[in-house]
C-alpha positions in Angstrom: -20.7 -9.3 19.4 -22.0 -7.3 15.9 -23.2 -4.5 18.0 -19.9 -4.3 20.2 -18.0 -4.7 16.6 -21.0 -1.2 15.4 -19.5 0.3 18.4 -16.0 -0.2 17.2 -17.3 0.9 13.4 -18.7 4.5 15.2 -15.9 4.9 17.4 -13.8 5.2 14.3 -15.7 7.3 12.1 -16.1 9.7 14.6 -12.5 9.9 14.8 -12.2 9.7 11.5 -14.6 12.7 11.2 -12.8 14.5 13.7 -9.1 14.7 12.4 -10.9 15.7 8.9 -12.7 18.8 10.7 -8.9 19.6 11.9 -7.5 19.0 8.9 -10.1 21.2 6.9 -9.3 24.2 10.1 -5.5 23.9 10.2 -6.0 25.0 6.0 -8.0 27.6 7.3 -5.7 28.8 9.8 -2.9 28.3 7.7 -4.1 30.2 4.6 -5.0 32.9 6.3 -1.4 33.5 7.7 -0.2 32.9 4.2 -2.3 35.6 3.2 -1.2 38.0 5.9 2.8 37.3 5.6 2.1 38.6 1.7 0.5 41.9 2.8 3.7 42.1 5.5 6.0 40.7 2.9 4.9 41.9 -0.3 7.8 42.8 -2.6 10.2 41.0 0.0 13.1 38.8 -0.8 11.9 36.8 2.0 8.5 36.2 1.1 9.2 33.2 -0.8 11.1 31.7 2.7 8.3 32.2 4.3 5.3 31.1 1.9 7.4 27.6 0.7 7.2 25.8 4.0 3.7 26.6 4.3 2.2 25.9 1.1 3.9 22.4 1.3 2.0 22.0 4.9 -1.3 23.1 3.4 -0.9 20.7 0.5 -0.5 18.2 2.4 -3.5 18.9 4.1 -5.5 19.0 1.1 -4.3 15.6 0.3 -4.8 14.1 4.2 -8.0 15.9 4.1 -8.8 13.9 0.5 -8.3 10.8 1.2 -10.5 11.0 4.3 -13.8 12.7 2.4 -12.7 9.6 0.4 -12.8 6.7 3.4 -15.5 8.7 4.8 -17.6 8.8 1.3 -18.1 12.4 1.4 -17.0 12.8 -1.9 
């Protein structure tokens, strides 16, 4: 039974690591989009309307990422 328990634990940790990697990728992609929007819509009244939801999502991703990093003992 211990072997099965270890296996389940490793599967769970592996899934958490994959989730962490996905969050890192999403954060990078959204940060790049944010940069592009700021360049293309500089001095535009639409800039804030476009960037606010992206900034909110990046903030949520960072929080989720930090929680996983702590759980996985990455920090």
